[in-house]
C-alpha positions as CSV (number, residue, x, y, z in Angstrom):
1,M,57.7,-22.1,-9.7
2,R,59.5,-19.2,-11.3
3,I,59.6,-15.7,-9.9
4,S,59.8,-13.0,-12.5
5,K,62.6,-10.4,-12.5
6,K,59.9,-7.6,-12.3
7,S,58.5,-9.1,-9.1
8,C,61.9,-9.3,-7.5
9,T,62.6,-5.7,-8.3
10,F,59.3,-4.6,-6.8
11,A,59.9,-6.6,-3.6
12,T,63.3,-5.1,-3.2
13,A,62.1,-1.6,-3.7
14,F,59.3,-2.2,-1.2
15,W,61.7,-3.4,1.5
16,V,64.1,-0.6,0.9
17,H,61.3,2.0,1.2
18,S,60.0,0.3,4.4
19,A,63.5,0.3,5.9
20,K,63.9,4.0,5.2
21,S,60.5,4.8,6.7
22,A,61.4,2.9,9.8
23,A,64.7,4.7,10.1
24,K,62.9,8.1,9.8
25,V,60.4,7.1,12.5
26,L,63.2,6.0,14.8
27,Q,65.1,9.3,14.2
28,K,61.9,11.3,15.0
29,I,61.5,9.3,18.2
30,R,65.1,10.0,19.2
31,I,64.7,13.7,18.4
32,R,61.5,13.9,20.5
33,K,63.2,12.1,23.4
34,K,66.0,14.7,23.2
35,I,63.5,17.6,23.2
36,V,61.6,16.1,26.2
37,K,64.9,15.6,28.1
38,K,65.9,19.1,27.2
39,H,62.6,20.5,28.5
40,Q,62.8,18.4,31.6
41,S,66.3,19.8,32.2
42,Y,64.9,23.4,31.8
43,W,62.1,22.7,34.3
44,V,64.5,21.1,36.8
45,L,66.9,24.1,36.4
46,L,64.0,26.5,36.8
47,F,62.7,24.7,39.9
48,A,66.2,24.7,41.4
49,L,66.5,28.4,40.8
50,L,63.2,29.0,42.4
51,I,64.2,27.0,45.5
52,S,67.5,28.8,45.6
53,S,65.7,32.2,45.4
54,I,63.3,31.3,48.2
55,A,66.1,29.9,50.3
56,N,68.2,33.1,49.9
57,A,65.2,35.5,49.9
58,K,64.9,38.1,52.6
59,V,61.3,38.3,53.9
60,N,59.9,41.3,55.8
61,S,56.5,41.6,57.4
62,Y,54.4,44.7,57.4
63,V,51.1,45.8,59.0
64,G,49.3,48.8,57.8
65,A,46.1,50.7,57.1
66,Y,44.6,52.1,53.9
67,A,42.0,54.6,52.8
68,S,40.4,54.9,49.3
69,A,38.2,57.4,47.6
70,G,36.7,57.2,44.1
71,E,33.6,56.6,42.1
72,W,31.2,53.7,42.1
73,S,28.8,52.6,39.4
74,L,26.7,49.5,38.5
75,L,26.8,48.2,34.9
76,P,23.6,46.4,33.8
77,S,24.1,44.1,30.8
78,Q,21.5,43.8,28.0
79,S,19.5,46.6,29.5
80,K,18.3,50.0,28.3
81,Y,19.2,51.5,31.6
82,S,22.6,52.8,32.8
83,A,23.8,54.0,36.2
84,S,25.7,57.2,36.8
85,F,28.9,57.4,38.9
86,G,28.6,58.3,42.5
87,A,31.0,58.8,45.4
88,A,32.6,55.8,47.1
89,G,35.3,55.3,49.7
90,G,36.8,52.7,52.0
91,L,38.9,52.1,55.1
92,G,40.8,48.9,56.1
93,F,43.8,47.1,57.6
94,L,46.2,44.8,55.9
95,Y,49.1,42.5,56.4
96,E,51.9,42.3,53.8
97,L,54.9,40.1,53.1
98,Q,57.7,41.4,51.0
99,A,60.1,38.8,49.7
100,G,63.2,39.1,47.5
101,P,67.0,38.7,47.3
102,T,68.9,40.7,49.9
103,Y,69.9,44.2,48.7
104,S,67.7,43.7,45.5
105,P,65.5,46.7,44.5
106,T,62.8,44.2,43.4
107,R,60.5,42.6,45.9
108,F,57.5,40.3,45.6
109,L,54.4,41.4,47.5
110,F,51.6,39.3,49.2
111,D,48.7,41.2,50.7
112,V,45.7,40.2,52.7
113,G,43.4,42.5,54.6
114,V,39.9,43.4,55.8
115,G,38.0,46.6,55.5
116,V,34.7,48.4,54.9
117,H,33.6,50.0,51.6
118,G,30.7,52.2,51.0
119,G,29.2,54.4,48.3
120,W,26.2,55.5,46.3
121,T,25.1,55.3,42.7
122,S,21.9,56.1,40.8
123,F,19.8,55.2,37.8
124,N,18.0,58.0,36.0
125,Q,15.0,57.4,33.8
126,S,13.5,60.4,31.9
127,S,11.0,58.5,29.8
128,S,7.6,57.8,31.2
129,A,5.9,54.5,32.2
130,K,2.1,54.1,32.1
131,T,-0.4,52.0,33.9
132,V,-4.1,52.1,32.9
133,I,-7.2,51.2,34.9
134,E,-9.8,50.6,32.3
135,N,-13.5,51.3,32.2
136,Q,-13.9,53.3,35.4
137,K,-16.9,55.5,36.3
138,D,-16.8,59.0,37.9
139,L,-19.4,60.5,40.1
140,N,-21.5,61.4,37.0
141,D,-21.3,57.8,35.8
142,D,-19.2,58.8,32.8
143,V,-16.9,56.0,31.6
144,F,-13.2,56.6,31.3
145,D,-9.7,55.0,31.6
146,Y,-7.8,56.2,34.6
147,V,-4.1,56.6,33.6
148,Y,-1.0,56.7,35.8
149,E,2.1,58.2,34.1
150,V,5.4,58.1,36.0
151,K,8.3,60.1,34.6
152,D,11.6,61.7,35.6
153,R,12.4,58.8,37.8
154,H,15.5,58.7,39.9
155,D,16.6,55.6,41.8
156,Q,19.6,56.0,44.2
157,Y,21.3,53.2,46.0
158,T,23.6,53.4,49.0
159,N,25.6,50.4,50.0
160,L,28.0,49.4,52.8
161,A,30.1,46.2,52.4
162,V,32.7,44.3,54.3
163,Q,35.6,43.6,52.0
164,V,38.5,41.1,52.1
165,P,41.3,41.9,49.5
166,L,43.7,39.1,48.5
167,M,46.5,40.6,46.3
168,I,49.9,39.6,44.9
169,G,52.3,41.9,43.1
170,V,55.8,43.3,42.7
171,Q,57.6,46.5,43.6
172,H,60.8,47.8,42.0
173,R,62.4,50.8,43.6
174,K,59.6,53.5,43.9
175,F,57.1,51.7,41.7
176,Y,54.7,48.9,42.7
177,M,51.8,47.0,41.2
178,L,49.3,44.6,42.8
179,A,46.6,42.4,41.3
180,G,44.1,40.0,42.7
181,A,40.6,39.7,44.0
182,K,38.4,41.4,46.5
183,V,35.5,39.5,48.1
184,S,32.7,41.8,49.3
185,A,29.7,40.9,51.5
186,N,27.1,43.7,51.2
187,V,25.6,44.2,54.6
188,L,23.5,47.4,54.3
189,T,21.8,48.6,51.1
190,K,19.1,51.3,50.8
191,A,17.1,52.3,47.8
192,H,15.7,55.9,47.5
193,T,13.2,56.5,44.7
194,N,12.0,59.9,43.5
195,A,9.6,60.5,40.6
196,N,6.9,62.7,39.3
197,I,3.5,61.3,38.6
198,T,0.7,62.6,36.4
199,T,-2.8,61.1,36.5
200,Y,-5.6,61.8,34.0
201,G,-8.9,60.5,32.7
202,D,-9.1,59.2,29.1
203,Y,-12.8,59.6,28.6
204,K,-14.7,57.7,25.9
205,A,-17.0,60.6,25.1
206,F,-14.8,63.6,26.0
207,D,-11.2,64.8,25.6
208,P,-8.8,63.7,28.3
209,F,-9.2,65.4,31.7
210,Y,-6.0,66.8,33.1
211,N,-5.1,68.6,36.4
212,M,-8.5,68.3,38.1
213,P,-7.8,67.3,41.7
214,E,-11.6,67.0,42.4
215,Y,-11.5,64.0,40.0
216,Q,-8.2,62.7,41.3
217,F,-6.3,64.0,38.2
218,F,-2.9,65.5,39.1
219,N,0.0,67.0,37.2
220,D,3.6,66.3,38.2
221,L,2.8,65.2,41.7
222,P,6.2,64.3,43.4
223,I,6.4,60.9,45.0
224,K,9.2,59.5,47.2
225,K,10.0,56.1,48.7
226,K,12.7,54.7,50.8
227,A,13.1,51.0,51.2
228,D,15.6,48.3,52.1
229,A,17.3,46.6,49.2
230,S,19.8,43.7,49.0
231,L,22.8,42.9,46.8
232,N,24.5,39.5,46.2
233,L,27.9,38.5,47.4
234,N,30.4,40.1,45.0
235,V,33.9,39.2,43.8
236,D,35.9,41.9,42.1
237,V,39.1,41.5,40.1
238,S,41.4,44.4,41.1
239,L,44.4,46.1,39.7
240,E,46.4,48.7,41.7
241,I,49.4,50.6,40.3
242,G,51.3,53.4,42.1
243,G,54.4,54.6,43.8
244,R,56.2,54.4,47.2
245,F,57.4,57.4,49.0
246,G,58.0,58.9,52.5
247,L,60.2,58.1,55.5
248,V,62.5,55.2,55.6
249,T,64.5,55.2,58.8
250,D,67.9,53.5,58.6
251,A,70.2,52.4,61.4
252,V,71.8,55.2,63.4
253,G,75.5,54.6,64.2
254,Y,76.0,51.1,65.3
255,D,72.6,50.8,67.0
256,V,70.0,48.2,66.2
257,P,68.0,49.3,63.0
258,K,64.8,51.2,63.6
259,R,61.4,50.2,62.3
260,K,60.7,51.4,58.7
261,I,57.6,53.2,57.7
262,E,56.4,53.2,54.1
263,Y,53.8,55.2,52.3
264,R,52.0,54.4,49.0
265,L,49.7,56.3,46.7
266,A,48.1,54.5,43.8
267,G,45.2,54.4,41.4
268,F,43.0,51.3,41.3
269,V,40.1,49.7,39.4
270,D,37.8,47.0,40.7
271,Y,35.4,45.1,38.3
272,G,32.8,42.7,39.5
273,L,32.7,39.1,38.1
274,L,29.4,38.2,39.6
275,D,25.8,39.4,39.1
276,I,25.3,41.7,42.1
277,H,21.6,42.3,41.9
278,K,18.7,40.1,43.2
279,A,16.1,40.2,40.5
280,R,12.4,39.9,41.6
281,D,9.3,39.8,39.5
282,L,8.0,43.2,40.4
283,D,6.5,46.1,38.3
284,F,8.0,49.6,38.2
285,F,5.0,50.6,40.2
286,T,1.8,49.0,41.4
287,A,-1.4,51.0,41.1
288,P,-4.7,50.4,42.8
289,G,-7.0,48.2,40.7
290,F,-10.0,50.5,40.8
291,Y,-10.9,54.2,40.7
292,D,-12.4,55.4,44.0
293,A,-14.8,58.1,43.0
294,E,-15.7,58.9,46.6
295,A,-12.0,59.7,47.4
296,A,-12.2,62.7,45.2
297,Y,-13.9,64.6,48.0
298,G,-12.0,62.9,50.9
299,T,-8.6,63.1,52.4
300,T,-7.2,60.0,50.5
301,T,-6.1,60.2,46.9
302,M,-5.4,57.6,44.3
303,V,-1.8,58.4,44.5
304,D,-1.6,57.4,48.1
305,G,-2.2,53.8,47.0
306,L,0.6,53.8,44.5
307,E,3.5,51.4,45.3
308,V,6.9,52.3,43.7
309,N,9.5,49.5,43.6
310,D,13.2,50.2,43.3
311,I,14.3,49.7,39.7
312,M,16.8,46.8,40.2
313,S,14.1,44.7,41.8
314,T,11.8,44.9,38.8
315,S,11.3,42.3,36.1
316,G,13.1,42.9,32.8
317,F,15.5,45.4,34.3
318,A,18.7,43.6,33.3
319,K,20.1,40.1,32.8
320,A,23.0,40.9,35.1
321,V,24.5,43.8,37.0
322,N,28.3,44.1,37.5
323,N,30.2,46.3,40.0
324,L,32.7,49.0,38.9
325,V,34.9,51.1,41.2
326,V,37.7,53.4,40.2
327,G,39.7,55.7,42.5
328,L,42.8,56.5,44.5
329,K,44.2,54.6,47.4
330,F,46.6,55.8,50.2
331,T,48.4,53.1,52.3
332,V,50.8,53.4,55.2
333,L,52.8,50.3,56.2
334,F,54.8,49.7,59.4
335,Q,57.6,47.1,59.2
336,L,57.4,44.6,62.1
337,P,60.5,44.8,64.2
338,E,63.2,42.2,63.7
339,Q,66.8,41.9,64.7
340,G,69.3,40.7,62.2
341,K,72.3,38.6,62.9
342,C,75.4,40.3,64.3
343,V,77.9,41.4,61.6
344,I,80.7,43.0,63.7
345,C,80.8,41.2,67.1
346,R,83.9,41.7,69.3
347,D,84.2,39.8,72.5
348,A,84.9,42.9,74.5
349,Y,81.7,44.6,73.2
350,R,79.8,41.4,73.8
351,S,81.0,41.2,77.4
352,S,80.2,44.9,77.9
353,A,76.7,44.4,76.5
354,R,76.0,41.4,78.8
355,G,77.2,43.4,81.7
356,G,74.7,46.1,81.0
357,G,77.2,48.4,79.4
358,S,77.0,50.4,76.2
359,R,75.9,48.5,73.0
360,R,78.0,50.8,70.8
361,G,80.4,48.9,68.6
362,M,77.9,46.2,67.6
363,K,76.4,46.4,64.1
364,Y,73.4,44.4,62.9
365,E,72.1,43.5,59.5
366,E,68.7,44.7,58.6
């Protein structure tokens, strides 16, 4: 069996190409291994630096109180309604850890606290909403449709919540920034509804009858309702940016360092991640299902039987409602007392201090 020269040449070229491809693959594998080892080295170095920073970091503990004031609003999504901003404020207490290299102007901050937050906001609806009771009869047996028309509606909500902030951040010299979450449990919510109601008779045989109290037809009759409402548990993402100022008391002479007091003033914004409202299948208002002709000459009116529901509890109000708070925050922090290690310690002064003598001559690190 003879093998042609052409076949030999083809086989040789195939094996040479295969060998080159295999060499390229091996080279790529080696390069990838080097990259992975290089990245692993970077991670090991970064971890070592982090451990070293933590080991050499100076940690100070603070307790404090804060007060905030600003504006609160509720943002309904996929809705034709919008809320106006109303006043809001809060008070609370916090615990803070400040960590960073000794003598560094940059410190990392870890905050946890508890407080109360309250405010009010409102929804305004200028357009009218109608409900019709069809085919009613008056005292003369004339047939008409009794129409309720509610307009200039104003729904105001007041709310009080218990709030737990969890924040992390950084401060550099006089500047600081915190970001995190605030969990709020709404414990007391009230709804106040004000509106004007007009009722009239849409007669089949006559023009509509307006402003005839003897027939239970009223123009712009004010109605008011106060009721309990409820809001869901809320989680806000929060951002706080501001400055540090005020008194910082250093050591006097060689005495033990005094406690430090720190003040902060910042602007903040909180935005709710969760749907805060509890939707119910209610109408804007519920009217009596019939026209009481005899009530026209009595003490009870058709308006007395009208039930007005707060706007956030009605069907079709919004798919979701999110919380929004913007404002200013003032914080005062008190550094918890701590005694650093002795820097200049002479035996004579130590003996004097043990014997109840003066502590002058001893110097401590902060």
